[in-house]
N, C-alpha and C positions, 0 to 999 in steps of 0.2 A: 504494500500500500504506500502511495506517495504522500508527502506532507499535505499537498493541496486536497487530495482525495480524503484524507483523514479529517481535515478541517470542515468539510462540507461547504455549503454556499456562503458567499459574502464577498463583495467587491471592495468595500472600504473596511480594512481590518486594522484595529488598534491592538498593540501588544503592550501589556503591563506586567508588573510583578518584579521578580528577582532576576538573577544573573542568567544570561543566555538570550536576552531579547534581540540584541543586534545580530547575533549569529543566526537566530531564527528568521529575522526579517530578510536577511540577504540570502539565506538558504531558500526561502519561499520565492524570492525574486528570481534566483537562478533557475529554479524549477519551472516557474511560469514562463520565463524567456525561452527555455529549452522546448517548451510546448508551443512557442510562437505567440505568446501573449505579451502585450505591452504593459509596462510596470512603472509606477511612480513610487519611490520610497522617500520618507521624510521623518521628521520627529517634531513633537511639540515641546521637547525638552532639549537635550543635546546628546549627540552620539559621536563616535569616532568617524573621521572622514574616510570614506572608502578610497583606496588608491586609484589614481587616474587611469591606470592600466586596466582596471576592473570595471570602473563605472564613472560616468560623467556626472560631476556635481555642479549644479547651477545655483549661484547666489542671487537671490531676488532683492535687488537694490531699488530704492525709490518706491513709487506708487505700485502697490501690488496688482491692482486691476489692470494695469498697463502690460503686465507680463502674460496674461492669459493667451493672447494670440500668438506670442513668441513661443510659449511652451507647447502649443499644439504642433508647431513645426519641429521643435526639438524632440518631442516624443516620437513623431513620425520618423525622424532621421536616426535617432539613437535606439529606439525601442525600449530603453530603460534609462531613467534619470533619477538622481537624488536631488531634492530641493532643500535649501536652507537659506538663512539670512546672512550669516557671518561665520568665519572660521577663527576660532580663538587660538592663542598659543597652546601648544600641546595637541594640535590637530583635532580640536573638538568643534563639531558643526552645530551652531545654534539654529534651532528649527523654526517652525512657523506657528502662528496663532491657530488655535482650534478652528476658529471661524474661517481662516484662510484655507485650511484643509477641506472644510465643508464646501467652500466655493470651488476648489479644485475638483472635488468629486462631482459637482454639478456641471462644470464647464469643460473639463478635459476628458477626452474619450479613452482614457486608460482602461485596460481590462482589469487591472488590479492596482489598488492603492494601499500601501503598507505604511503604518505609522507607529514608530516607537513613542509611546505616550506616557513614559514613566522612567524613573531612574532609581538605581539601587546600589550605586557605588561598587558594583561587582559582587554584591552579596546575593545569596540564593533565596533569601527570605527578607521581608521588610514589614514595617508598620507604616501605614500611610499618614502623612501630615494632612491637615485640613485642605490644603491647596492641591492635593494629588489624588489620583492620577489626572492627567490633562487630556481628556478623551474628546475628540471631535463628536459633535452631537449626531452626525449622520452615520456614525460607525454602525456597520451591520453585524460585525463579529468582533468580540473582544477576547483576546487570548491572554489568560493569566498564567505566567510562567513561574514555576517554583522548582528550584534545584533540590533534588532529593537528598543531597549531602547535608542539608540543614537538619535532617532527622538524626536525633541523638547528639547533636552538637550542643555545646554550652550556650546559653542565652547571654551573649555579649556582643560587642561591636565588631568582632572578627567574623561572626557567623550571621548576624542579623543587622540590616540597615535600620537605624533608630531603635536599637535594642532597649533603651530605657522606656521609650513609648510603647513598645511591644510588651515589656514587663508591666507597665501601668495598666494597659488595656485588659490584659489577661489575668492580672493579679498574681503573676509569677515572679519569684525572686530572681534577681540576676544570678547567672551561673547555673540555673536549672537546666536539665537536659530536655531538649525539645522533643515532644511526642507528636504522633499523627493527630491526636485530638487538639493539640496546641495549634498546629498548622490550620486545621479546619476552623478553630475558634477565631483566629485572626482573619482568615479569609471572609468569614461570615459576620464579623464584628460590624455593627451599624456605622462605624466611623472609618472603616478600613477599605479593603480592596474593592468591593463591589458597590460602594456608596455612590460613586459618580458614573457608573455604567449606565448609558441610556436604556430606558425600559424597553425600547424596541430592538435592542441588540441581543443577539445570541451570545452566551458566555461559554467559553471552553477553557478548561484547565489543562496545561501541558506540564507534566512532571518530567523535568529534564535530568540528564545524567543517569538515566536508569539502564544499567547493564543487566546481564543475566542474573548476577548475584543479588540485585536489588529489586527484582520483580515482586517478591513477597511484600517488601516494605511499600512499594508503589501501590499495591492493592490495598494495603492497610490505610494509606493516606486517602485513596479514592473512596473507600468505604466510610471513613470519617467525614469526608467532604459531603458525601451523599446524605449521611445522617443529619448533618447540620444544615442542609439546604432546605429549610422550611418553606421558602418562597418559590422553590422550583426554578432557580435561576441558572443552574448548571446544565447545559445541553449535552456536553460530552467531556470526558476525562481521558486524556491520552498519556501514555508513557513513551519516552523518547530518549534517544541519544543524538538526535538530529540527523543521524544517518539512517535510522529506521524508526518507524512509528507504529504503534499498535493500540487499538482500543482496549481499555482494561475492563473486563467484565466484573461487575460488582452486584 
């Protein structure tokens, strides 16, 4: 099963959560291009700038609406482009406003629009601040990425982005070992992961870094996520190493 097949339908896809988001975004883009589909990738936060040999990055300077016509031509010519506003020292690409991404989805004929809509400082799990995640309102699919290596890790800043906030929300002491139930609790917390997902968007959880030795742990997290999903928000739960994807039966 390919990544795109596993995800199901959705043209504007926002990716949130822990480590692996940028890797997933460009893996999906490569797969879509190999199938002859046109792709726009961007962020509403910031990402590493892809190398020019791999992908053309276009910086949108000045009035955004003036770029729409130019971008149609660029998309036809390149087939795949990455959009941002500025490149910072350290090769970080500053992305677009959520409303600009919504406008792109309306105006540009891309087959697939991929948006990294969150940051986690490379951690596999995080607690969201009030301003996060930054999801375009027209997103049809939101993928929540969680690295399975958070399971059993100590609750601290090495394992969890904003560990102190995670501790406060779940009432867990710092240094506690993270369990599958803890992962589910923070995902379903009313102020965390799913709080800003548009009601019309499907939600998919991707448990990343799952090799053969961690399949049982992945199923445990999937079961805990299903038990905590009282609103029925989770459409699918996948386990992946980004080289292979499979649906987890729970």
